[in-house]
Biotite code that builds the C-alpha atoms (Angstrom):
import biotite.structure as struc

atoms = struc.array([
    struc.Atom([-108.181, 58.428, -57.053], chain_id="A", res_id=1, res_name="MET", atom_name="CA", element="C"),
    struc.Atom([-105.505, 58.105, -59.767], chain_id="A", res_id=2, res_name="PRO", atom_name="CA", element="C"),
    struc.Atom([-106.188, 55.840, -62.715], chain_id="A", res_id=3, res_name="THR", atom_name="CA", element="C"),
    struc.Atom([-103.887, 52.935, -63.483], chain_id="A", res_id=4, res_name="ALA", atom_name="CA", element="C"),
    struc.Atom([-101.433, 53.663, -66.274], chain_id="A", res_id=5, res_name="ARG", atom_name="CA", element="C"),
    struc.Atom([-100.896, 50.924, -68.794], chain_id="A", res_id=6, res_name="ARG", atom_name="CA", element="C"),
    struc.Atom([-97.249, 50.252, -69.501], chain_id="A", res_id=7, res_name="SER", atom_name="CA", element="C"),
    struc.Atom([-96.104, 49.310, -72.956], chain_id="A", res_id=8, res_name="GLY", atom_name="CA", element="C"),
    struc.Atom([-97.407, 50.508, -76.309], chain_id="A", res_id=9, res_name="PRO", atom_name="CA", element="C"),
    struc.Atom([-100.562, 52.540, -76.807], chain_id="A", res_id=10, res_name="SER", atom_name="CA", element="C"),
    struc.Atom([-103.543, 50.993, -78.562], chain_id="A", res_id=11, res_name="ASP", atom_name="CA", element="C"),
    struc.Atom([-102.795, 53.127, -81.622], chain_id="A", res_id=12, res_name="SER", atom_name="CA", element="C"),
    struc.Atom([-99.234, 51.752, -81.757], chain_id="A", res_id=13, res_name="GLU", atom_name="CA", element="C"),
    struc.Atom([-100.542, 48.190, -81.423], chain_id="A", res_id=14, res_name="VAL", atom_name="CA", element="C"),
    struc.Atom([-103.156, 48.827, -84.118], chain_id="A", res_id=15, res_name="LEU", atom_name="CA", element="C"),
    struc.Atom([-100.615, 50.292, -86.555], chain_id="A", res_id=16, res_name="ALA", atom_name="CA", element="C"),
    struc.Atom([-98.295, 47.311, -86.054], chain_id="A", res_id=17, res_name="ALA", atom_name="CA", element="C"),
    struc.Atom([-101.195, 44.845, -86.438], chain_id="A", res_id=18, res_name="CYS", atom_name="CA", element="C"),
    struc.Atom([-102.371, 46.492, -89.662], chain_id="A", res_id=19, res_name="VAL", atom_name="CA", element="C"),
    struc.Atom([-98.845, 46.364, -91.049], chain_id="A", res_id=20, res_name="GLU", atom_name="CA", element="C"),
    struc.Atom([-98.503, 42.662, -90.195], chain_id="A", res_id=21, res_name="LEU", atom_name="CA", element="C"),
    struc.Atom([-101.967, 41.737, -91.505], chain_id="A", res_id=22, res_name="LYS", atom_name="CA", element="C"),
    struc.Atom([-101.330, 43.615, -94.763], chain_id="A", res_id=23, res_name="THR", atom_name="CA", element="C"),
    struc.Atom([-98.115, 41.690, -95.330], chain_id="A", res_id=24, res_name="ALA", atom_name="CA", element="C"),
    struc.Atom([-99.553, 38.390, -94.000], chain_id="A", res_id=25, res_name="ASN", atom_name="CA", element="C"),
    struc.Atom([-103.358, 38.316, -94.381], chain_id="A", res_id=26, res_name="PRO", atom_name="CA", element="C"),
    struc.Atom([-103.522, 34.680, -93.291], chain_id="A", res_id=27, res_name="GLU", atom_name="CA", element="C"),
    struc.Atom([-102.137, 35.497, -89.815], chain_id="A", res_id=28, res_name="TYR", atom_name="CA", element="C"),
    struc.Atom([-104.499, 35.163, -86.893], chain_id="A", res_id=29, res_name="GLY", atom_name="CA", element="C"),
    struc.Atom([-104.237, 36.671, -83.429], chain_id="A", res_id=30, res_name="VAL", atom_name="CA", element="C"),
    struc.Atom([-101.635, 34.194, -82.129], chain_id="A", res_id=31, res_name="LYS", atom_name="CA", element="C"),
    struc.Atom([-99.262, 34.701, -85.065], chain_id="A", res_id=32, res_name="ARG", atom_name="CA", element="C"),
    struc.Atom([-99.695, 38.479, -85.039], chain_id="A", res_id=33, res_name="VAL", atom_name="CA", element="C"),
    struc.Atom([-99.016, 38.518, -81.290], chain_id="A", res_id=34, res_name="PHE", atom_name="CA", element="C"),
    struc.Atom([-95.857, 36.400, -81.702], chain_id="A", res_id=35, res_name="ALA", atom_name="CA", element="C"),
    struc.Atom([-94.654, 38.608, -84.567], chain_id="A", res_id=36, res_name="ALA", atom_name="CA", element="C"),
    struc.Atom([-95.283, 41.766, -82.528], chain_id="A", res_id=37, res_name="LEU", atom_name="CA", element="C"),
    struc.Atom([-93.194, 40.471, -79.629], chain_id="A", res_id=38, res_name="LEU", atom_name="CA", element="C"),
    struc.Atom([-90.412, 39.397, -82.005], chain_id="A", res_id=39, res_name="ALA", atom_name="CA", element="C"),
    struc.Atom([-90.387, 42.791, -83.737], chain_id="A", res_id=40, res_name="ALA", atom_name="CA", element="C"),
    struc.Atom([-90.787, 44.847, -80.550], chain_id="A", res_id=41, res_name="HIS", atom_name="CA", element="C"),
    struc.Atom([-88.978, 43.213, -77.607], chain_id="A", res_id=42, res_name="PRO", atom_name="CA", element="C"),
    struc.Atom([-89.697, 46.260, -75.438], chain_id="A", res_id=43, res_name="SER", atom_name="CA", element="C"),
    struc.Atom([-93.417, 45.392, -75.684], chain_id="A", res_id=44, res_name="TRP", atom_name="CA", element="C"),
    struc.Atom([-92.955, 42.394, -73.371], chain_id="A", res_id=45, res_name="ALA", atom_name="CA", element="C"),
    struc.Atom([-95.854, 43.606, -71.208], chain_id="A", res_id=46, res_name="SER", atom_name="CA", element="C"),
    struc.Atom([-98.233, 43.340, -74.177], chain_id="A", res_id=47, res_name="LEU", atom_name="CA", element="C"),
    struc.Atom([-100.751, 40.517, -73.784], chain_id="A", res_id=48, res_name="SER", atom_name="CA", element="C"),
    struc.Atom([-102.311, 38.319, -76.431], chain_id="A", res_id=49, res_name="GLU", atom_name="CA", element="C"),
    struc.Atom([-105.729, 39.289, -75.085], chain_id="A", res_id=50, res_name="ARG", atom_name="CA", element="C"),
    struc.Atom([-105.027, 42.991, -75.695], chain_id="A", res_id=51, res_name="ARG", atom_name="CA", element="C"),
    struc.Atom([-103.888, 42.245, -79.264], chain_id="A", res_id=52, res_name="VAL", atom_name="CA", element="C"),
    struc.Atom([-107.080, 40.237, -79.774], chain_id="A", res_id=53, res_name="GLN", atom_name="CA", element="C"),
    struc.Atom([-109.257, 43.107, -78.481], chain_id="A", res_id=54, res_name="LYS", atom_name="CA", element="C"),
    struc.Atom([-107.547, 45.685, -80.722], chain_id="A", res_id=55, res_name="VAL", atom_name="CA", element="C"),
    struc.Atom([-107.735, 43.438, -83.787], chain_id="A", res_id=56, res_name="MET", atom_name="CA", element="C"),
    struc.Atom([-111.388, 42.539, -83.175], chain_id="A", res_id=57, res_name="LYS", atom_name="CA", element="C"),
    struc.Atom([-112.389, 46.176, -82.617], chain_id="A", res_id=58, res_name="ALA", atom_name="CA", element="C"),
    struc.Atom([-110.927, 47.085, -86.014], chain_id="A", res_id=59, res_name="HIS", atom_name="CA", element="C"),
    struc.Atom([-112.119, 44.075, -88.008], chain_id="A", res_id=60, res_name="GLY", atom_name="CA", element="C"),
    struc.Atom([-108.725, 42.408, -88.337], chain_id="A", res_id=61, res_name="LEU", atom_name="CA", element="C"),
    struc.Atom([-109.718, 38.957, -87.065], chain_id="A", res_id=62, res_name="THR", atom_name="CA", element="C"),
    struc.Atom([-110.749, 36.018, -89.213], chain_id="A", res_id=63, res_name="HIS", atom_name="CA", element="C"),
    struc.Atom([-114.247, 34.625, -88.841], chain_id="A", res_id=64, res_name="PRO", atom_name="CA", element="C"),
    struc.Atom([-114.288, 31.068, -87.472], chain_id="A", res_id=65, res_name="PRO", atom_name="CA", element="C"),
    struc.Atom([-113.733, 28.390, -90.100], chain_id="A", res_id=66, res_name="ALA", atom_name="CA", element="C"),
    struc.Atom([-116.912, 26.687, -91.276], chain_id="A", res_id=67, res_name="ALA", atom_name="CA", element="C"),
    struc.Atom([-117.220, 23.010, -90.380], chain_id="A", res_id=68, res_name="ALA", atom_name="CA", element="C"),
    struc.Atom([-116.888, 20.744, -93.378], chain_id="A", res_id=69, res_name="ALA", atom_name="CA", element="C"),
])
């Protein structure tokens, strides 16, 4: 049985773009990184926010939740 092929960028391409964005904008969270990725790479329209979140979390690029005051 053939495996499903994911269209769009590879995880390594997404990771490289996320690292670049987070280096330039360390305050960006998943939603802002995702929006910036789509703006910078219109051909990545099939990319989902959930996939960006998974890649960022796997590589320690997400912020911990804010502590309640």
